[in-house]
N, CA, C and O of each residue as an XYZ file, in Angstrom:
720
protein
N       0.577     -1.235      0.008
C       0.034     -0.040      0.059
C       0.690      1.419     -0.095
O       1.794      1.583      0.425
N       0.252      2.194     -0.585
C       1.249      3.382     -0.741
C       0.416      4.628     -0.710
O      -0.741      4.417     -1.074
N       0.672      5.832     -0.387
C       0.134      7.009     -0.246
C       0.109      7.869     -1.602
O       1.204      8.119     -2.106
N      -0.780      8.229     -2.085
C      -0.485      9.428     -3.366
C      -0.531     10.760     -2.510
O      -0.684     10.794     -1.289
N      -0.386     11.764     -3.280
C      -0.261     13.213     -2.963
C      -1.221     13.743     -2.373
O      -1.002     14.764     -1.722
N      -2.622     13.161     -2.443
C      -3.630     13.661     -1.696
C      -3.721     13.204     -0.550
O      -4.556     13.670      0.225
N      -2.810     12.102     -0.154
C      -3.121     11.488      1.232
C      -3.752     10.304      1.035
O      -3.522      9.452      1.894
N      -4.462     10.015      0.175
C      -5.153      8.584     -0.126
C      -4.385      7.367     -0.462
O      -3.534      7.386     -1.351
N      -4.649      6.361      0.191
C      -4.135      5.107      0.118
C      -4.471      4.549     -1.167
O      -5.569      4.702     -1.702
N      -3.423      3.840     -1.697
C      -3.674      3.130     -2.704
C      -2.525      2.075     -2.958
O      -1.352      2.094     -2.585
N      -3.424      0.884     -3.923
C      -2.648     -0.484     -3.564
C      -2.453     -0.730     -5.240
O      -3.250     -0.293     -6.070
N      -1.482     -1.358     -5.502
C      -1.201     -1.795     -7.038
C      -1.380     -3.125     -6.887
O      -0.991     -3.780     -5.920
N      -2.171     -3.680     -8.167
C      -2.653     -4.994     -8.601
C      -1.598     -5.602     -9.227
O      -0.907     -4.881     -9.946
N      -1.294     -6.833     -9.116
C       0.061     -7.391     -9.778
C      -0.246     -7.518    -11.056
O       0.707     -7.829    -11.770
N      -1.268     -7.378    -11.579
C      -1.892     -7.588    -13.213
C      -1.868     -6.106    -14.012
O      -1.791     -5.837    -15.211
N      -1.972     -5.222    -12.746
C      -1.989     -3.842    -13.816
C      -0.890     -2.743    -13.255
O      -0.354     -2.973    -12.171
N      -0.563     -1.570    -13.980
C       0.713     -1.115    -13.510
C       0.222      0.333    -13.118
O       1.031      1.248    -12.960
N      -1.300      0.523    -12.951
C      -1.591      1.622    -12.334
C      -2.150      1.641    -10.967
O      -2.438      0.590    -10.395
N      -2.295      2.677    -10.483
C      -2.853      2.722     -8.901
C      -4.200      2.409     -8.823
O      -4.873      2.685     -9.816
N      -4.744      1.901     -7.883
C      -6.133      1.800     -7.529
C      -6.393      2.404     -6.103
O      -5.804      1.872     -5.161
N      -7.186      3.423     -5.873
C      -7.528      4.014     -4.654
C      -8.424      2.759     -3.638
O      -9.316      2.012     -4.040
N      -7.978      2.824     -2.563
C      -8.707      1.761     -1.465
C      -9.530      2.710     -0.793
O      -9.063      3.764     -0.361
N     -10.917      2.345     -0.666
C     -11.799      2.547      0.263
C     -11.614      3.003      1.543
O     -11.374      2.051      2.285
N     -11.623      4.112      2.147
C     -11.542      4.272      3.691
C     -12.475      3.515      4.184
O     -13.585      3.244      3.725
N     -11.726      3.040      5.589
C     -12.728      1.967      6.270
C     -14.022      3.118      6.938
O     -13.985      4.349      6.929
N     -15.216      2.121      7.537
C     -16.108      2.927      8.131
C     -15.977      4.021      8.967
O     -16.564      5.102      9.032
N     -14.964      3.440      9.673
C     -14.168      4.444     10.929
C     -13.872      5.747     10.276
O     -14.340      6.812     10.679
N     -13.096      5.628      9.277
C     -12.292      6.667      8.851
C     -13.414      7.689      8.202
O     -13.598      8.877      8.468
N     -14.069      6.880      7.311
C     -15.230      7.732      6.659
C     -15.865      8.553      7.935
O     -15.757      9.779      7.916
N     -16.416      8.022      8.862
C     -17.483      8.694      9.711
C     -16.386      9.862     10.311
O     -16.646     11.060     10.208
N     -15.221      9.404     10.903
C     -14.098     10.363     11.334
C     -14.171     11.503     10.359
O     -14.752     12.522     10.732
N     -13.645     11.454      9.143
C     -14.016     12.640      8.341
C     -15.201     13.479      8.236
O     -15.142     14.705      8.149
N     -16.340     12.763      8.247
C     -17.626     13.398      8.195
C     -17.638     14.144      9.478
O     -17.591     15.371      9.383
N     -17.695     13.604     10.687
C     -17.552     14.102     12.094
C     -16.689     15.453     11.773
O     -17.313     16.511     11.860
N     -15.689     15.493     11.511
C     -14.600     16.542     11.526
C     -15.136     17.727     10.686
O     -15.230     18.941     10.868
N     -15.474     16.792      9.602
C     -16.362     18.252      8.504
C     -17.567     18.884      9.154
O     -17.742     20.102      9.108
N     -18.351     18.108      9.725
C     -19.370     18.800     10.614
C     -19.109     19.898     11.596
O     -19.624     21.008     11.733
N     -18.136     19.253     12.255
C     -17.582     20.311     13.812
C     -17.176     21.447     13.057
O     -17.666     22.550     13.296
N     -16.170     21.246     12.009
C     -15.867     22.486     11.366
C     -16.844     23.454     10.678
O     -16.643     24.648     10.458
N     -17.948     22.725     10.373
C     -19.057     23.738      9.572
C     -19.601     24.401     10.595
O     -19.902     25.592     10.508
N     -19.826     23.480     11.969
C     -20.464     24.363     13.108
C     -19.654     25.550     13.624
O     -20.177     26.476     14.243
N     -18.186     25.469     13.304
C     -17.332     26.431     13.999
C     -17.425     27.744     13.063
O     -17.302     28.935     13.351
N     -17.663     27.148     11.942
C     -17.588     28.550     10.951
C     -19.058     29.082     10.924
O     -19.003     30.255     10.554
N     -20.106     28.775     11.117
C     -21.170     29.093     11.625
C     -21.384     29.871     12.561
O     -22.212     30.763     12.372
N     -20.758     29.780     13.756
C     -20.631     30.783     14.729
C     -20.562     32.095     14.389
O     -19.904     32.490     13.426
N     -21.326     32.951     15.261
C     -21.046     34.457     15.023
C     -20.388     34.972     16.139
O     -20.877     34.885     17.266
N     -18.952     35.682     15.830
C     -18.431     35.451     14.706
C     -17.797     33.915     14.546
O     -17.893     33.024     15.391
N     -17.125     33.825     13.250
C     -16.453     32.239     12.884
C     -15.515     32.181     13.786
O     -14.751     33.106     14.063
N     -15.532     30.987     14.333
C     -14.133     30.593     15.184
C     -13.382     29.627     14.350
O     -13.882     28.653     13.786
N     -12.078     29.999     14.321
C     -11.271     29.141     13.645
C     -10.741     28.078     14.349
O     -10.088     28.401     15.341
N     -10.848     26.803     14.091
C     -10.372     25.480     14.724
C      -9.151     25.771     15.461
O      -8.980     25.245     16.560
N      -8.302     26.544     14.972
C      -7.093     26.561     16.005
C      -7.386     27.351     17.204
O      -6.595     27.237     18.140
N      -8.564     28.267     17.352
C      -8.912     29.000     18.469
C     -10.146     27.816     19.350
O     -10.586     28.270     20.406
N     -10.492     26.861     19.069
C     -11.326     25.850     19.440
C     -10.997     25.502     20.594
O      -9.861     25.059     20.761
N     -12.180     25.643     22.025
C     -12.054     25.344     23.169
C     -12.733     24.203     23.552
O     -13.521     23.766     22.713
N     -12.624     23.530     24.726
C     -13.662     22.751     25.221
C     -15.007     23.379     25.355
O     -16.017     22.676     25.324
N     -15.070     24.787     25.517
C     -16.452     25.222     25.616
C     -17.236     24.865     24.287
O     -18.321     24.285     24.227
N     -16.553     25.276     23.353
C     -16.769     25.235     22.033
C     -17.513     23.588     21.812
O     -18.643     23.359     21.379
N     -16.499     22.612     22.250
C     -16.927     21.373     21.991
C     -18.337     20.968     22.626
O     -19.236     20.438     21.974
N     -18.413     21.286     23.985
C     -19.676     21.258     24.895
C     -20.858     21.723     24.035
O     -21.821     21.053     23.663
N     -20.561     23.117     23.781
C     -21.778     23.342     22.901
C     -22.305     22.700     21.782
O     -23.508     22.626     21.533
N     -21.138     22.100     20.911
C     -21.328     21.339     20.013
C     -22.202     20.135     20.231
O     -23.064     19.751     19.440
N     -21.935     19.650     21.227
C     -22.747     18.509     21.859
C     -24.034     18.835     22.248
O     -24.935     18.033     22.000
N     -24.278     19.890     22.823
C     -25.513     20.339     23.172
C     -26.235     20.515     22.034
O     -27.314     19.931     21.931
N     -25.821     21.239     21.128
C     -26.484     21.443     19.827
C     -26.816     20.313     18.946
O     -27.775     20.416     18.181
N     -26.070     19.191     18.990
C     -26.557     18.052     18.461
C     -27.628     17.252     18.966
O     -28.180     16.461     18.201
N     -28.018     17.363     20.242
C     -29.061     16.911     21.005
C     -30.367     17.110     20.427
O     -31.346     16.407     20.677
N     -30.338     18.209     19.556
C     -32.049     18.379     18.817
C     -32.005     17.184     17.682
O     -33.039     16.979     17.046
N     -30.785     16.358     17.401
C     -30.724     15.431     16.468
C     -31.034     14.051     16.944
O     -31.149     13.084     16.191
N     -31.147     14.025     18.097
C     -31.116     12.798     19.027
C     -32.292     11.800     19.082
O     -33.442     12.222     18.960
N     -32.095     10.789     19.221
C     -33.297      9.731     19.180
C     -33.859      9.069     20.422
O     -34.903      8.418     20.404
N     -32.992      9.300     21.683
C     -33.040      8.889     22.925
C     -33.707      9.681     23.874
O     -33.229     10.795     24.089
N     -35.044      9.220     24.683
C     -35.750     10.058     25.185
C     -35.186     10.044     26.626
O     -34.893      8.963     27.139
N     -35.046     11.057     27.209
C     -34.529     11.319     28.345
C     -35.502     12.039     29.288
O     -35.829     13.209     29.090
N     -35.953     11.317     30.314
C     -37.024     11.872     31.227
C     -36.614     12.737     31.920
O     -35.481     12.653     32.392
N     -37.466     13.857     32.183
C     -36.978     15.017     33.568
C     -37.261     14.502     34.867
O     -37.990     13.512     34.942
N     -36.815     15.002     35.863
C     -37.050     14.264     37.048
C     -38.543     14.309     37.584
O     -39.013     13.550     38.431
N     -39.251     15.426     36.880
C     -40.563     15.864     37.456
C     -41.528     14.916     36.506
O     -42.740     15.081     36.636
N     -41.001     13.814     35.440
C     -41.707     13.191     34.766
C     -42.282     11.991     35.333
O     -41.524     11.325     36.039
N     -43.607     11.528     35.151
C     -44.020     10.492     36.059
C     -43.292      8.921     35.070
O     -43.378      7.770     35.497
N     -42.931      9.136     34.349
C     -41.628      7.903     33.662
C     -40.278      8.237     34.137
O     -39.526      7.301     33.865
N     -39.807      8.976     34.599
C     -38.656      9.178     35.289
C     -38.236      7.855     36.069
O     -38.911      7.346     36.965
N     -36.838      7.304     35.523
C     -36.648      6.208     36.100
C     -37.170      5.088     35.444
O     -36.456      4.109     35.661
N     -37.988      4.877     34.834
C     -38.632      3.391     34.181
C     -37.866      3.020     33.044
O     -38.039      3.778     32.089
N     -37.174      2.205     32.879
C     -36.544      1.671     31.239
C     -37.542      1.514     30.469
O     -37.139      1.661     29.315
N     -38.752      1.270     30.494
C     -39.719      0.912     29.402
C     -41.090      1.555     29.778
O     -42.004      0.823     30.157
N     -41.269      2.999     29.679
C     -42.477      3.689     30.056
C     -43.793      3.363     29.351
O     -43.785      3.651     28.154
N     -44.837      2.868     29.788
C     -46.071      2.600     29.016
C     -46.695      3.472     28.090
O     -47.588      3.103     27.327
N     -46.142      4.870     28.152
C     -47.217      5.869     27.210
C     -45.942      7.043     26.876
O     -44.879      7.140     27.489
N     -46.352      7.775     25.863
C     -45.197      9.033     25.649
C     -45.375      9.970     26.732
O     -46.157      9.907     27.680
N     -44.523     10.848     26.438
C     -44.341     11.941     27.334
C     -43.635     13.420     26.304
O     -43.034     13.442     25.230
N     -43.976     14.280     27.053
C     -43.121     15.504     26.170
C     -41.733     15.821     26.428
O     -41.098     16.730     25.892
N     -41.240     14.850     27.448
C     -39.700     14.872     27.351
C     -39.317     14.910     26.301
O     -39.873     14.434     25.312
N     -37.821     15.756     26.364
C     -37.350     15.803     25.149
C     -36.173     14.509     24.446
O     -35.698     13.606     25.135
N     -35.958     14.656     23.336
C     -35.032     13.530     22.706
C     -33.498     14.184     22.755
O     -33.216     15.365     22.552
N     -32.724     13.261     23.031
C     -31.168     13.560     23.103
C     -30.227     12.766     22.498
O     -30.554     11.601     22.270
N     -29.168     13.126     22.200
C     -27.879     12.128     21.872
C     -27.973     11.223     22.884
O     -28.404     11.489     24.006
N     -27.442      9.784     22.389
C     -27.552      8.744     23.839
C     -25.701      9.132     24.027
O     -24.798      9.470     23.263
N     -25.824      8.875     25.342
C     -24.075      9.012     25.856
C     -22.861      8.043     25.167
O     -21.650      8.264     25.184
N     -23.507      7.017     24.620
C     -22.812      6.234     24.086
C     -22.501      6.889     22.647
O     -21.312      6.947     22.333
N     -23.288      7.298     21.907
C     -22.950      8.131     20.739
C     -21.982      9.607     20.721
O     -21.263     10.056     19.828
N     -22.244     10.049     21.871
C     -21.357     11.337     22.438
C     -20.184     10.831     22.564
O     -19.298     11.390     21.917
N     -19.891      9.916     23.216
C     -18.416      8.931     23.751
C     -17.825      8.723     22.503
O     -16.723      9.259     22.384
N     -18.297      8.009     21.401
C     -17.677      7.623     20.640
C     -17.349      8.955     19.489
O     -16.233      9.032     18.976
N     -18.397      9.925     19.173
C     -17.859     10.925     18.564
C     -16.833     11.605     19.108
O     -15.977     12.026     18.330
N     -16.697     11.847     20.457
C     -15.472     12.478     21.203
C     -14.372     11.723     20.616
O     -13.327     12.311     20.339
N     -14.527     10.313     20.373
C     -13.171      9.840     20.515
C     -12.762      9.889     18.874
O     -11.545      9.947     18.697
N     -13.457      9.876     17.838
C     -13.306     10.317     16.496
C     -12.797     11.632     16.451
O     -11.781     11.855     15.794
N     -13.397     12.567     17.093
C     -12.932     14.100     16.763
C     -11.650     14.314     17.475
O     -10.868     15.159     17.039
N     -11.368     13.627     18.524
C      -9.923     13.802     19.281
C      -9.020     13.079     18.195
O      -8.047     13.793     17.952
N      -9.015     12.163     17.622
C      -8.101     11.560     16.746
C      -8.118     12.419     15.447
O      -7.057     12.718     14.898
N      -9.300     12.807     14.966
C      -9.072     13.723     13.705
C      -8.546     15.030     13.991
O      -8.024     15.615     13.042
N      -8.591     15.789     15.464
C      -7.940     17.008     15.506
C      -6.511     16.665     15.448
O      -5.809     17.485     14.856
N      -5.948     15.656     15.922
C      -4.573     15.453     15.837
C      -3.894     15.043     14.327
O      -2.792     15.362     13.880
N      -4.744     14.390     13.840
C      -4.502     14.114     12.350
C      -4.757     15.264     11.682
O      -4.357     15.100     10.529
N      -5.229     16.365     11.823
C      -5.349     17.498     11.113
C      -4.361     18.787     11.604
O      -4.569     19.985     11.412
N      -3.295     18.194     12.252
C      -2.388     19.275     12.792
C      -2.400     19.579     14.129
O      -1.316     19.946     14.581
N      -3.561     19.514     15.074
C      -3.397     19.720     16.394
C      -2.543     18.878     17.289
O      -2.187     17.724     17.049
N      -2.225     19.663     18.462
C      -1.509     18.955     19.261
C      -2.141     18.156     20.524
O      -3.112     18.631     21.113
N      -1.596     17.012     20.890
C      -2.062     16.685     22.034
C      -2.343     17.515     23.149
O      -3.390     17.387     23.784
N      -1.429     18.406     23.446
C      -1.517     19.416     24.654
C      -2.811     20.381     24.126
O      -3.609     20.783     24.974
N      -2.925     20.608     23.220
C      -3.912     21.460     22.729
C      -5.383     21.132     22.585
O      -6.387     21.844     22.545
N      -5.170     19.706     22.515
C      -6.767     18.976     21.960
C      -7.829     19.251     22.648
O      -7.991     18.619     23.691
N      -8.881     20.314     22.228
C      -9.800     20.507     23.208
C     -10.844     19.288     23.416
O     -11.704     19.258     24.295
N     -10.613     18.310     22.463
C     -11.635     16.912     22.421
C     -11.043     16.126     23.694
O     -11.705     15.288     24.307
N      -9.814     16.462     24.002
C      -9.139     15.506     25.119
C      -9.289     16.448     26.703
O      -8.884     16.040     27.792
N      -9.770     17.375     26.519
C      -9.899     17.962     28.014
C     -10.811     17.244     29.102
O     -11.798     16.536     28.902
N     -10.177     17.643     30.399
C     -10.896     16.813     31.395
C     -12.420     17.223     31.671
O     -13.305     16.576     32.232
N     -12.449     18.503     31.101
C     -13.869     18.997     30.992
C     -14.854     18.217     30.299
O     -16.005     18.079     30.711
N     -14.355     17.655     29.137
C     -15.357     17.105     28.119
C     -15.493     15.486     28.735
O     -16.487     14.857     28.373
N     -14.524     14.824     29.644
C     -14.516     13.751     30.323
C     -15.708     13.901     31.198
O     -16.688     13.157     31.137
N     -15.575     14.890     32.003
C     -16.915     15.509     33.073
C     -18.241     15.466     32.467
O     -19.267     14.900     32.846
N     -17.949     16.338     31.232
C     -19.331     16.546     30.790
C     -20.079     15.032     30.449
O     -21.218     14.633     30.692
N     -18.932     14.389     29.786
C     -19.779     13.027     29.301
C     -20.249     12.155     30.395
O     -21.278     11.482     30.352
N     -19.371     12.222     31.430
C     -19.846     11.457     32.805
C     -21.391     11.898     33.103
O     -22.370     11.153     33.153
N     -21.346     13.266     33.281
C     -22.741     13.668     33.675
C     -23.759     13.489     32.789
O     -24.917     13.451     33.203
N     -23.495     13.370     31.591
C     -24.556     12.930     30.654
C     -25.110     11.493     30.786
O     -26.283     11.131     30.686
N     -23.852     10.651     31.066
C     -24.369      8.976     31.209
C     -24.913      8.853     32.272
O     -25.761      7.966     32.368
N     -24.645      9.604     33.299
C     -25.366      9.536     34.862
C     -26.788      9.738     34.734
O     -27.688      8.984     35.107
N     -26.896     11.168     33.995
C     -28.269     11.629     33.912
C     -29.263     10.900     33.238
O     -30.461     10.865     33.518
N     -28.561     10.209     32.151
C     -29.371      9.379     31.222
C     -29.528      7.982     32.037
O     -30.629      7.439     31.956
N     -28.904      7.596     32.517
C     -28.653      6.122     33.485
C     -30.017      6.291     34.370
O     -30.978      5.525     34.303
N     -29.920      7.396     35.179
C     -30.957      7.830     36.278
C     -32.260      7.741     35.487
O     -33.061      6.826     35.681
N     -32.464      8.751     34.552
C     -33.791      8.977     33.695
C     -34.312      7.610     33.114
O     -35.502      7.537     32.811
N     -33.676      6.775     32.982
C     -34.101      5.363     32.194
C     -34.115      4.241     33.512
O     -34.587      3.110     33.397
N     -33.537      4.751     34.718
C     -33.428      3.550     35.576
C     -32.557      2.509     35.317
O     -32.806      1.390     35.765
N     -31.586      2.720     34.668
C     -30.580      1.895     34.537
C     -29.392      2.294     35.363
O     -28.790      3.360     35.236
N     -29.104      1.325     36.239
C     -27.731      1.749     36.974
C     -26.473      1.581     36.419
O     -26.120      0.463     36.045
N     -25.688      2.635     36.308
C     -24.184      2.301     35.643
C     -23.215      2.289     36.816
O     -22.924      3.240     37.542
N     -22.799      1.124     36.865
C     -21.796      0.844     37.943
C     -20.373      0.836     37.541
O     -20.165      0.253     36.476
N     -19.488      1.271     38.052
C     -18.257      1.420     37.260
C     -17.697      0.136     37.724
O     -17.768     -0.078     38.934
N     -17.197     -0.681     37.030
C     -16.628     -2.032     37.092
C     -15.044     -1.311     37.354
O     -14.521     -0.326     36.834
N     -14.448     -2.486     38.625
C     -13.222     -2.087     38.733
C     -12.427     -3.225     37.877
O     -12.865     -4.350     37.636
N     -10.984     -2.621     37.407
C     -10.354     -3.463     36.660
C     -10.331     -4.873     36.792
O     -10.623     -5.829     36.074
N      -9.802     -4.664     38.173
C      -9.442     -6.129     38.660
C     -10.489     -7.075     38.649
O     -10.182     -8.263     38.540
N     -11.767     -6.721     38.753
C     -13.262     -7.440     38.580
C     -13.160     -8.004     37.296
O     -13.251     -9.215     37.095
N     -12.969     -7.147     36.405
C     -13.488     -7.249     34.910
C     -12.075     -8.645     34.481
O     -12.329     -9.672     33.851
N     -10.924     -8.337     34.931
C      -9.887     -9.419     34.654
C     -10.307    -10.773     35.166
O     -10.124    -11.800     34.511
N     -10.945    -10.745     36.501
C     -11.213    -11.872     37.212
C     -12.289    -12.727     36.574
O     -12.326    -13.954     36.471
N     -13.302    -11.656     36.097
C     -14.546    -12.164     35.236
C     -14.012    -12.922     33.917
O     -14.598    -13.941     33.552
N     -12.972    -12.462     33.246
C     -12.629    -12.921     32.101
C     -11.594    -14.114     32.210
O     -11.180    -14.768     31.253
N     -11.346    -14.237     33.161
C     -10.334    -15.425     33.541
C     -11.413    -16.315     33.825
O     -11.474    -17.284     33.068
N     -12.481    -16.222     34.926
C     -13.368    -17.173     34.955
C     -14.134    -17.570     33.827
O     -14.331    -18.785     33.802
N     -14.618    -16.941     32.905
C     -15.126    -17.545     31.840
C     -14.351    -18.125     30.955
O     -14.901    -19.066     30.383
N     -12.803    -17.805     30.496
C     -12.005    -18.566     29.916
C     -11.857    -20.027     30.590
O     -11.905    -21.103     29.994
N     -11.685    -19.834     31.841
C     -11.365    -21.124     32.584
C     -12.666    -21.851     32.178
O     -12.579    -22.844     31.456
N     -13.728    -21.460     32.557
C     -14.988    -22.289     32.232
C     -15.266    -22.773     30.791
O     -15.864    -23.804     30.484
N     -14.865    -22.082     30.167
C     -14.533    -22.481     28.811
C     -14.060    -23.811     28.345
O     -14.551    -24.751     27.720
N     -12.925    -23.529     28.885
C     -11.879    -24.724     28.714
C     -12.055    -26.011     29.210
O     -11.883    -27.045     28.565
N     -12.510    -25.895     30.733
C     -12.962    -27.113     31.307
C     -13.930    -27.815     30.699
O     -13.752    -29.034     30.698
N     -15.210    -27.280     30.017
C     -16.065    -27.586     29.495
C     -15.926    -28.139     27.848
O     -16.668    -28.886     27.210
N     -14.910    -27.582     27.534
C     -14.434    -28.265     26.271
C     -13.665    -29.453     26.371
O     -13.722    -30.347     25.527
N     -12.853    -29.489     27.516
C     -11.686    -30.950     27.754
C     -13.053    -31.861     28.017
O     -13.252    -32.871     27.341
N     -13.821    -31.502     28.875
C     -14.961    -32.539     29.447
C     -15.852    -33.102     28.673
O     -16.251    -34.238     28.927
N     -16.364    -32.309     27.471
C     -17.240    -32.686     26.550
C     -16.369    -33.486     25.237
O     -16.844    -34.283     24.428
N     -15.271    -33.098     25.307
C     -14.454    -33.897     24.305
C     -14.395    -35.294     24.136
O     -13.853    -35.795     25.122
N     -14.763    -36.222     23.205
C     -14.378    -37.784     23.101
C     -13.408    -37.878     23.202
O     -12.767    -36.943     22.722
N     -12.667    -38.912     23.805
C     -11.381    -39.550     23.880
C     -11.414    -40.903     23.068
O     -12.077    -41.831     23.530
N     -10.823    -41.038     22.043
C     -10.992    -42.623     21.309
C      -9.542    -43.298     21.394
O      -8.550    -42.667     21.031
N      -9.455    -44.630     21.898
C      -8.449    -45.151     21.811
C      -8.021    -46.331     21.221
O      -6.836    -46.659     21.285
């Protein structure tokens, strides 16, 4: 694989002497779309904000702006369905972006920022304020839907994975037939 002057990856087929472009992965395409959308949002600010002047406040405003396109119902504390994972009827509570979607978006924008010339030290998407904002969104949505998010300790996760692996290994050896 080689890179042409436009930065696109290309591949040569052994039977052909010309370069064929390789389609970017789904992740790379989404990252480019997200980066372009954020850039457009910043250009539409009054006055327009150059990406080099972007701060975590601009990022949080962008995430709040995206809520209008969300599909996740988030009940307010005063709503009779607050805390119910599957409410029996509709209510006027707003739709928002799901926490997981925002988290994935920030990950892609964080990578895109640095790929487009930004430094890790000045990356507004890597700010601790963004992590705090995402944590608050996660907890708010969890409470509104009645879903407890409990932080798993790393040791507990490793122990669970080892137990699962050991169980799979023991069931595989006990269920296999031995012929003599």
